C-alpha positions as CSV (number, residue, x, y, z in Angstrom):
1,M,68.4,-9.9,-29.3
2,K,65.6,-11.7,-27.9
3,H,66.0,-9.7,-24.5
4,S,65.8,-6.6,-26.7
5,N,62.6,-7.7,-28.2
6,A,60.6,-8.4,-24.9
7,S,61.9,-5.3,-23.5
8,E,60.5,-3.5,-26.3
9,A,57.3,-5.4,-26.2
10,A,56.7,-4.6,-22.2
11,R,57.4,-1.0,-23.5
12,V,54.9,-0.7,-26.1
13,L,52.3,-2.5,-23.5
14,R,53.1,-0.1,-21.0
15,R,52.5,3.1,-23.3
16,W,49.4,1.6,-25.1
17,A,47.9,1.0,-21.4
18,G,48.5,4.5,-20.5
19,V,47.3,5.8,-24.1
20,A,43.8,4.0,-23.2
21,L,43.6,5.0,-19.7
22,L,44.4,8.8,-20.6
23,A,41.9,8.6,-23.6
24,S,38.9,7.9,-21.2
25,G,39.6,11.0,-19.2
26,F,40.7,13.6,-21.6
27,G,39.4,12.5,-25.3
28,W,40.6,10.7,-28.4
29,T,42.0,13.9,-29.8
30,A,44.3,14.6,-27.0
31,V,45.7,11.3,-26.5
32,Q,46.5,10.8,-30.4
33,A,48.7,14.5,-30.2
34,N,50.4,13.1,-27.2
35,E,51.0,9.6,-28.9
36,A,52.8,11.4,-31.8
37,A,54.8,13.3,-29.7
38,A,55.7,10.9,-26.9
39,P,59.0,9.1,-26.9
40,A,59.6,5.3,-26.3
41,A,59.9,5.5,-22.7
42,P,58.4,3.8,-19.7
43,V,55.2,6.1,-18.7
44,Q,56.0,9.0,-16.5
45,P,53.6,10.5,-13.7
46,V,50.5,12.1,-15.0
47,V,50.2,15.9,-13.8
48,V,46.3,16.1,-12.0
49,A,44.6,19.1,-13.3
50,Q,44.6,22.1,-10.6
51,A,41.4,23.4,-9.1
52,A,39.5,26.5,-10.5
53,G,41.6,29.4,-9.8
54,G,45.3,28.2,-10.7
55,N,46.4,27.1,-7.3
56,A,50.0,26.0,-7.9
57,G,49.8,23.7,-5.1
58,G,47.4,21.6,-6.7
59,V,44.1,20.0,-4.9
60,G,44.2,19.3,-1.3
61,G,47.9,20.0,-1.4
62,I,48.2,17.0,-4.4
63,Q,50.6,18.1,-7.6
64,S,50.7,14.7,-9.1
65,A,50.2,11.2,-9.0
66,N,50.8,7.8,-10.9
67,I,47.7,7.0,-13.1
68,F,48.0,3.4,-11.7
69,E,47.9,4.7,-7.9
70,I,45.7,7.8,-7.6
71,A,43.7,6.4,-4.9
72,P,46.7,5.7,-2.7
73,D,48.3,8.5,-3.1
74,A,45.6,11.0,-3.1
75,S,44.4,9.3,0.5
76,T,47.8,10.4,1.9
77,A,47.5,14.0,1.2
78,P,47.3,16.7,3.8
79,G,43.5,18.0,4.1
80,Y,42.1,14.6,2.0
81,A,39.1,14.2,4.7
82,E,38.1,17.9,4.5
83,Q,38.2,17.8,0.6
84,T,34.9,19.1,-0.8
85,N,33.2,17.4,-3.9
86,A,34.5,19.7,-6.5
87,Q,38.2,19.2,-5.2
88,R,37.6,15.0,-4.7
89,A,36.4,15.1,-8.4
90,Q,39.8,16.3,-9.4
91,V,41.7,13.9,-8.0
92,Q,39.5,10.6,-7.5
93,P,36.8,11.1,-10.1
94,G,33.7,9.5,-9.2
95,N,34.2,9.6,-5.4
96,N,31.6,11.7,-4.2
97,A,32.2,10.7,-0.1
98,P,31.9,14.3,0.9
99,M,28.5,14.6,-0.5
100,W,27.5,11.5,0.9
101,R,29.3,12.0,4.6
102,D,26.7,15.3,4.5
103,V,23.6,12.9,3.6
104,G,24.4,10.3,6.0
105,Q,24.6,13.0,9.0
106,G,21.6,14.7,7.7
107,V,23.1,18.1,6.8
108,T,20.7,20.4,5.0
109,G,21.7,21.5,1.9
110,V,20.6,24.4,-0.2
111,T,17.9,23.5,-3.1
112,N,15.3,25.5,-5.4
113,F,12.4,23.7,-3.3
114,P,10.6,25.9,-0.8
115,Y,11.0,23.9,2.1
116,A,14.7,23.7,3.7
117,E,14.1,20.0,4.6
118,Y,14.2,18.7,0.9
119,G,17.8,19.5,1.1
120,N,18.0,15.9,3.0
121,L,18.1,13.0,1.5
122,I,18.1,10.7,4.3
123,Q,16.2,11.5,7.3
124,P,17.2,11.4,11.3
125,F,16.9,8.0,12.8
126,V,13.9,7.3,15.1
127,Q,12.1,4.5,16.4
128,Y,8.3,4.4,16.0
129,P,5.9,2.0,18.5
130,G,6.5,-1.0,16.1
131,S,9.7,-0.3,14.5
132,R,13.3,-0.7,15.2
133,L,15.7,2.2,15.6
134,T,16.4,3.5,12.3
135,N,16.0,5.9,9.6
136,A,12.7,7.7,9.9
137,G,11.6,6.6,6.0
138,E,12.4,3.1,7.0
139,A,10.7,3.3,10.4
140,W,7.7,4.3,8.9
141,R,7.8,1.6,6.3
142,Q,8.4,-1.2,8.9
143,V,5.2,0.1,10.6
144,R,2.9,0.3,7.6
145,N,4.1,-3.1,6.3
146,N,4.1,-4.8,9.7
147,W,1.3,-3.5,11.3
148,I,-1.1,-1.2,9.7
149,I,-1.5,-3.4,6.6
150,P,-1.8,-6.9,8.3
151,Y,-3.5,-6.2,11.6
152,G,-5.6,-3.5,9.4
153,G,-6.8,-6.0,6.8
154,A,-7.4,-8.7,9.4
155,L,-9.4,-6.5,11.7
156,L,-11.5,-5.5,8.6
157,I,-12.0,-9.4,7.7
158,I,-12.9,-10.2,10.9
159,A,-15.7,-7.7,11.3
160,I,-17.1,-8.6,8.0
161,V,-17.1,-12.4,8.9
162,A,-18.5,-11.5,12.5
163,M,-21.6,-9.5,10.5
164,A,-21.9,-12.7,8.5
165,L,-21.8,-15.3,11.3
166,F,-24.6,-13.0,13.0
167,Y,-26.9,-13.1,10.4
168,F,-26.8,-16.5,9.4
169,S,-27.1,-17.6,13.2
170,K,-29.6,-15.1,14.0
171,G,-31.0,-13.2,11.0
172,T,-32.8,-10.1,10.5
173,I,-34.4,-8.6,14.0
174,Q,-38.3,-8.5,13.0
175,L,-40.8,-6.6,14.5
176,H,-42.9,-8.7,17.0
177,G,-46.4,-6.8,16.9
178,K,-48.1,-5.7,13.9
179,E,-47.6,-2.2,12.3
180,T,-50.4,0.3,12.8
181,G,-50.4,2.3,9.8
182,R,-49.2,5.4,12.2
183,K,-46.2,6.8,10.9
184,I,-43.6,8.7,13.5
185,E,-41.1,11.1,11.7
186,R,-37.8,9.9,12.3
187,F,-35.4,11.9,10.4
188,T,-36.3,15.0,8.7
189,A,-35.1,15.7,5.1
190,F,-31.9,17.7,6.2
191,E,-31.0,15.1,8.2
192,R,-31.2,12.4,5.8
193,A,-29.3,14.6,2.8
194,S,-26.3,14.9,5.7
195,H,-26.7,11.6,6.4
196,W,-26.5,10.1,2.8
197,V,-23.5,12.6,1.4
198,N,-21.6,11.7,4.5
199,A,-22.2,7.6,3.7
200,I,-21.6,8.2,-0.1
201,A,-18.3,10.1,1.0
202,F,-17.2,7.2,3.3
203,V,-17.9,4.5,1.1
204,T,-16.3,6.0,-1.9
205,L,-12.9,6.5,0.6
206,A,-13.2,3.2,2.4
207,I,-13.6,1.5,-1.2
208,S,-10.5,3.4,-2.9
209,G,-8.5,3.2,0.4
210,I,-8.9,-0.7,0.7
211,V,-7.8,-1.0,-2.8
212,M,-4.6,1.3,-2.4
213,A,-3.7,-0.2,0.4
214,F,-4.7,-3.9,-0.1
215,G,-5.4,-4.2,-3.6
216,K,-2.0,-5.6,-4.5
217,Y,-3.0,-8.7,-2.7
218,F,-6.1,-9.7,-4.4
219,L,-6.6,-7.2,-7.8
220,L,-3.2,-7.2,-8.8
221,P,-2.8,-11.0,-9.7
222,V,-6.4,-10.7,-11.4
223,L,-6.1,-7.2,-13.5
224,G,-2.8,-7.4,-14.0
225,L,-0.1,-4.5,-13.6
226,N,-0.9,-2.0,-16.2
227,L,-4.9,-1.7,-15.5
228,F,-4.6,-2.2,-11.8
229,G,-2.2,0.8,-12.1
230,W,-4.6,2.8,-14.0
231,L,-7.3,2.0,-11.4
232,T,-5.3,3.2,-8.1
233,Y,-4.4,6.1,-10.2
234,I,-7.8,6.9,-10.6
235,L,-9.0,5.8,-7.2
236,K,-6.2,8.0,-5.5
237,N,-7.6,11.1,-7.0
238,V,-11.0,10.3,-6.1
239,H,-9.6,9.6,-2.6
240,N,-8.4,13.3,-2.5
241,F,-10.9,15.2,-3.9
242,M,-13.5,13.2,-1.7
243,G,-11.8,13.7,1.5
244,P,-12.7,17.3,1.9
245,L,-16.4,16.5,1.6
246,F,-16.3,13.5,3.8
247,A,-14.9,16.4,6.3
248,V,-17.4,18.9,5.9
249,S,-20.3,16.2,5.5
250,L,-19.2,15.0,8.6
251,V,-19.2,18.1,10.9
252,V,-22.6,18.6,9.6
253,V,-23.7,15.3,11.0
254,F,-22.2,15.9,14.3
255,L,-23.9,19.0,14.5
256,V,-27.3,17.8,13.4
257,F,-27.2,14.6,15.6
258,V,-25.4,15.4,18.8
259,R,-28.2,16.6,20.7
260,D,-29.7,13.2,20.3
261,N,-26.5,11.3,20.9
262,M,-25.7,12.7,24.4
263,P,-25.2,9.8,27.2
264,S,-28.0,9.0,29.4
265,K,-28.3,6.9,32.8
266,E,-30.5,4.4,30.8
267,D,-27.7,3.4,28.5
268,I,-25.8,1.5,30.9
269,A,-28.8,-0.8,31.5
270,W,-28.8,-1.3,27.5
271,V,-24.6,-2.1,27.6
272,L,-25.2,-4.5,30.2
273,K,-27.9,-6.3,28.9
274,G,-25.7,-6.2,25.5
275,G,-29.1,-4.3,23.5
276,G,-30.8,-7.3,23.7
277,L,-29.2,-8.6,20.6
278,F,-28.6,-11.9,22.2
279,S,-31.8,-12.6,24.1
280,G,-33.9,-11.6,21.6
281,Q,-35.9,-8.9,23.9
282,E,-35.2,-5.5,23.5
283,V,-34.1,-3.2,26.0
284,P,-35.8,0.4,26.3
285,S,-33.6,3.3,24.9
286,H,-34.5,7.0,23.7
287,R,-34.0,8.2,20.1
288,F,-30.7,6.2,19.7
289,N,-29.3,3.4,21.8
290,A,-26.1,3.4,23.8
291,G,-24.9,1.1,20.6
292,E,-25.7,4.0,18.4
293,K,-23.9,6.5,20.9
294,V,-20.8,5.0,20.7
295,V,-20.5,4.5,17.2
296,F,-21.4,8.1,17.1
297,W,-19.0,9.0,19.9
298,G,-16.0,6.6,19.0
299,G,-16.3,6.6,15.2
300,V,-18.0,10.1,14.2
301,F,-16.7,12.1,16.7
302,F,-13.1,10.4,17.9
303,L,-12.0,8.2,15.0
304,G,-13.6,11.1,12.2
305,A,-11.4,13.7,13.8
306,L,-8.4,11.5,13.4
307,V,-9.2,10.5,10.0
308,V,-9.9,14.1,8.7
309,G,-7.2,15.8,10.3
310,S,-4.7,13.6,9.3
311,G,-6.5,13.1,5.6
312,L,-6.6,17.2,5.3
313,F,-2.9,17.4,6.4
314,L,-1.8,14.5,4.2
315,N,-3.8,16.6,1.2
316,K,-1.7,19.7,2.5
317,L,-5.1,21.4,2.8
318,I,-4.0,22.8,6.3
319,P,-2.2,26.5,6.1
320,D,1.2,27.2,7.5
321,M,2.5,24.2,7.9
322,A,5.7,22.8,6.4
323,Y,4.5,19.4,5.6
324,L,8.1,17.5,6.5
325,R,8.5,14.4,5.3
326,G,8.5,12.8,8.6
327,D,5.3,14.7,9.7
328,M,3.9,13.1,6.9
329,Q,4.7,10.1,7.9
330,I,3.2,10.3,11.5
331,A,0.1,11.6,9.7
332,H,0.1,8.6,7.6
333,M,0.2,6.0,10.1
334,I,-2.3,8.1,12.3
335,H,-4.7,7.9,9.0
336,G,-4.1,4.2,8.2
337,S,-4.8,3.4,11.8
338,A,-7.7,5.4,12.5
339,S,-9.2,4.5,9.0
340,A,-9.2,0.5,9.4
341,L,-10.8,1.2,13.1
342,M,-13.5,3.7,11.8
343,M,-14.3,1.0,8.7
344,A,-14.6,-1.7,11.3
345,M,-16.8,-0.1,13.5
346,F,-18.8,1.3,10.6
347,I,-19.2,-2.0,9.1
348,G,-21.6,-3.0,12.2
349,H,-23.8,0.3,11.9
350,I,-23.9,-0.4,8.1
351,Y,-25.3,-3.9,9.0
352,M,-27.6,-3.0,11.6
353,G,-29.1,-0.4,9.2
354,T,-29.7,-2.6,6.2
355,L,-30.0,-6.4,6.7
356,G,-29.7,-6.4,10.6
357,M,-33.0,-4.7,11.4
358,Q,-36.4,-4.7,9.6
359,G,-37.2,-1.3,8.9
360,A,-34.1,0.6,9.5
361,Y,-33.3,1.6,6.1
362,K,-36.8,2.5,5.3
363,A,-36.4,5.1,8.1
364,M,-33.1,6.5,6.5
365,R,-34.8,6.4,3.2
366,T,-37.9,7.9,3.8
367,G,-37.5,9.4,6.9
368,Y,-40.6,7.6,8.8
369,V,-41.0,4.5,10.8
370,D,-44.4,2.8,12.4
371,E,-45.9,3.4,15.6
372,T,-44.8,-0.3,16.3
373,W,-41.4,0.0,15.2
374,A,-40.8,2.9,17.5
375,K,-42.1,1.2,20.4
376,E,-40.3,-2.2,19.9
377,H,-36.9,-0.4,19.2
378,H,-36.5,2.9,21.1
379,E,-39.5,2.6,23.5
380,L,-38.3,5.6,25.9
381,W,-38.7,8.0,22.7
382,Y,-42.0,6.7,21.8
383,D,-43.3,7.4,25.6
384,D,-41.7,10.7,24.8
385,I,-43.8,11.3,21.5
386,K,-47.0,9.9,23.3
387,A,-46.1,12.5,26.4
388,G,-46.1,15.6,23.9
389,K,-42.3,16.0,24.6
390,I,-41.5,15.3,21.2
391,P,-43.1,16.0,18.1
392,A,-44.0,13.2,16.0
393,Q,-44.0,15.2,12.9
394,R,-40.9,17.6,13.3
395,S,-40.6,18.9,9.8
396,K,-42.4,21.6,8.0
397,A,-43.8,19.5,5.4
398,A,-45.4,17.4,8.2
399,A,-46.5,20.5,9.8
400,G,-48.4,21.3,6.8
401,G,-50.1,18.0,6.5
402,V,-48.1,16.6,3.8
403,A,-46.6,14.2,6.0
404,P,-48.3,11.3,6.9
405,Q,-50.6,10.6,10.3
406,A,-49.0,11.4,13.3
407,A,-48.9,8.9,16.1
408,K,-51.3,9.8,18.8
409,A,-51.6,8.5,22.5
């Protein structure tokens, strides 16, 4: 009698276990109907639903499987490895191995997006300088986080510290002679306007770029997550809209100042003597010295082209481009690296144009310098003005008598 009760209890237990599993796949209504008609017998094999189309052979050659042993039975069926996602869902619900197998191999699928590459979830393997051999997205992340961010940030800090040390050790470069009161027009109104538009755009881009790249290290702990998120969101949009203005103004600046930035043999002596920054003795130069020419060709022309070109690409403003993820990642690495170098170079330029040299900022603000300033800092340019090779007053306003008195020989 006890043996009979134990058998009956085991049978009931198996029956309710089958009911519970069936309910999770087919719904409680169907389960209750089956329970009422089912005999008190061990659970029989469950027939697996056939694929669309009513194939009598089942899915992938599988007609039935025990509910407790679906995976072993399904994996031994012919054509198991070649099953599609729809077929696999019938025999092993939730097993999306076919999809992930295609994803891992970079197979392009069909999507509603305009670019075929968007059908790939995982990019192919590449190895960028400074990264391991891994998929392109992870390789880009390694270059950005292990190289561009730490070394770019260190470069900016070094540039700022170097300028601070130079200022506190040398101070502002002062005029040695007394000002004469006679003014020379160093920059026309158009030259100053183009410079200031470019300078404002550059500073805006530099600040927003620094916050986006490095802000989480020094601003996030202070502002908190919400405020920092809004700040970076606003600056990201400012950055994107200011980029095209910087690109146009950079082209204008290049065209305006390229003539007076052409290399000359006198630049060699300036470089060999370090521009006289450490000796305290000025080295004769033309309108722009060798240091300014290095900033012009290295910063404005070369790095400027890299920053602008990669920035326009990242903004998707260059026509007839596919803008694939791999290309965007390469453009971002170029943009980040070139921007860090450009900012470090322009930190020195900004320093010399403000705190570093007396009268330099005033020259760009008003357009005029004293005759003594021109003679001490750009002696060859001053000599050309005295010889009449270059007019002391170049703008139309100066020619009409509005500007201060020209320098005389």
